[in-house]
N, C-alpha and C positions, 0 to 999 in steps of 0.2 A: 504494500500500500504506500503511495506517495505521501510525503509530508503534507502537501496541500490538501489532499483528500482526507487525510487523517484529521487535520485541524478542522476541516469543514464538518466532518461527522461528529467530532467532539463538541462542536458548537451548536448542534441541532437539539431542539427541545424534544422531550418524550412525546410519544403519540400513543394512541390506543393499542396499536399492534406492535409498537416498539417502545414499551414502557421504560426500558433501561437506557434509552438513547441518550448519549452525552456522558454516560458513566463509564468507569473503567473497573475491570475485575482483575484481581491477582489471585490465581488459584495455586495453592502450595500443595502439590500432589506428586508422588513419585511414580504413579501408574500412568503410562501414556494413554491407555484406554479410557480411564476415568477422566483424565485431563481433556481428552478429545470430546467426551460427552459435555463437559462444562464449556468447552470452547464453542461447540455447536449451539448449545442453549444460550450462551451469552450473545453470540452473533445474531441469532434469531430474535433476541430481545432488544437488539440495537446497541449492545455494549461492546466496548473494546476489551480485549483480554490479553494478559500476559501470564506466563507460567514460571514457577520456581519448583524444582524437583527435590528440594531439601530445605532444612532450616537455614543453612548457610546461604543458599541462593536467595531465599526469601529476605534475609537481612540485607543482602546486597541490593535487591530491588528497592526495599523500603528506605534505603539510605539516599536514594536519588529521586524517588517520586512517590507521590501519595495517591494510591488508588481510592476509588469510591467504595469498593466492596472487596473484602479479603475472605477467601474460602480456604480453610486450613484442614488438610487431612490429619487425623489424629495419630496415625502411625507413620513416621518418616524415617528414612535410613539413618539419620544422625540425631534422632531424638523424638520427643513427643510433641505433637502439635499443640497440646494444652500449654506448653511453656511459651510458645510464640503468642498464643491468644492472651495469656496472662500479662505478658510484657506489653502487647499492643493496647490492652485495656487501660493501662496507666499512662499511655503516651498523651502529652498535652494536645497533640494534633490527631486524636483518635479518629480512625476511619469511620465513616457513617454506618457501615454495616460490616460486622465481623461474624462469620459463621464457621462452626466446626463441621466436619464431614467424616463419615466412616461407614464401612459395611457392618460394623458391630454396634448394635443398638445400645449396648451397655456403656458405651463411651459418651453417650449424650449428656449425662449428668456431669461428667468430668469437664466436658467442653463448656457447658453453661456455668459451672462453678468457676472456671478459669476466666470467664468474662464474655463468652460468646453471646451474641444476640439471638442465635438460633442454631439449628442443626439440620444437616442434609444427610439422610440415610441412603447409602448406595443400594441398588443402582439408582443414579440420578438421571432419569431419561424422560420424565414428564415435563413439558414446557410450562404447563399450568402450575405444577408444584414448585418448580424452580423459581418462577416469577413471584409467586405468592410468598415463598420463603424470604425473598429479598424485600418485596414491596411492603410486607406486613411490618417490617422493622425499620424501613428507610425513613429518616426524618423528613417531615413535610416539605422543607425547602428543596430537597433533593428529588422528591417524588414526581410522578406524572401529574400533569395539569388537565388531562382529558380523561373521559371515561375509558376504562380498560376493558378490552376484549378478553375473554377467557379461552385461551387456545387449547385445542384437544390433541395437539401433536405429541408424538413420542419419537424421540430422535434415536438413531442407530449409528454409533461410531464406526468408523472403518475397521474392518477385521485386521488390517495391517498393524494397527495400534495394539490390538490384543496379542498378535503374534510377537510384536516387539517385547511386550511384557513377559510372555512365556520364555523368550530367548534370554531375557535378563535374569529371570529366576533360575533357568537351567544353568546359565553361566555361574551364578552364585553357588549353586549346589555342586557343580564340578570343581569349584575352587576350594571347597571344604565347608563343612557345616558344624561349627561348634554350637554351644548352647544358645548364645545371643543371636547367632545367625539363623538358627532354627526358629526362634521366636519371630524374627523379622520375616523370614520366608513364609511362615504360616500366616502372619498378618497380611503380608503383601498379596500372596496368592488368594487368600480368602476374599479380600476386597475385589481383586481383579476378576476372580471366578464369579462372584456374585454380580458384579456389573455386567459380565458377559452372559449371565444366566447359565453358567456351566455348573450344574448341580453336583456332578461327580467330583470335579476338582475342588469345589467349595467344601464338600463333605470331607475330602481327604485332608485339606488344609485345616479344617476345624478339628479333625481327629488328632492331627499333629500338635495343634495348639493345646488341646486338652491333655494330651500325654505329657507335654512339657509342664503344664500347670500342676499336674498330679504327681510329677516326679517319676513317671514311668519311663521305661526304655522306649526309645523312639525309632529304633532301626527299621521295624516293619512299616511304620507310618512314613518315614522318609523315603523308603523304597517305593511305596505306593504313590507318593506325590511325584517322585522322579519318573516313575513309569508312566503316569498320566501325562506329565509334561512331554516326555519323548513321543508318546503316541500322538499327541496333538501337533507337535512340531513335524513328525513324520507325515501326518495327513496333509500338512502344508508344504511338504518337500523341503523342510529346513534342515532336518538332522541328516 
């Protein structure tokens, strides 16, 4: 997008079918598939979007510009999204909308307690739910000035983004999976699989997470996860 077009779009007022027009979204999310869903929803709503794939990258973004909306995944490769939310809550230039996001419903309370205005449960694919989650907490000066349409659209991110996430997880497993890495892989794949409606992979990631939490051996669970990963990558002619 050219600078002139970008400035033109950012200067536009919200409309009934583009209620987030003129606003910017920063999504802090390590999954490309989940990020692509937020990107499509944001663009369809009229917002401009940027992505950070870690806490470190998010801090770099926030050091140079102030988005209107920040959506933070609760499980990131270098820490917990709640830490970023808590820090942003106390910033004198607090962003108008700060949302937590996860495929794990149990993290909702932690996000809200850290200071989030709301919470998005993955998969995030409904345009109506996405817009309502933001507009319901958006301060009046930032919100739309016209009656809002209620869209019925459900977006479908490109399968290539899902494939990239599978490749990333497979590479991590090939490199070695100590305890903390098992926790991260279980969380990462659980969210990715849920967003992609891959029930078998989600169940395997959940079993791995539960085994870790209970202090049980995880050899069989790891093998199952890795087998499912390789099956899916083989189907895509990647392995």
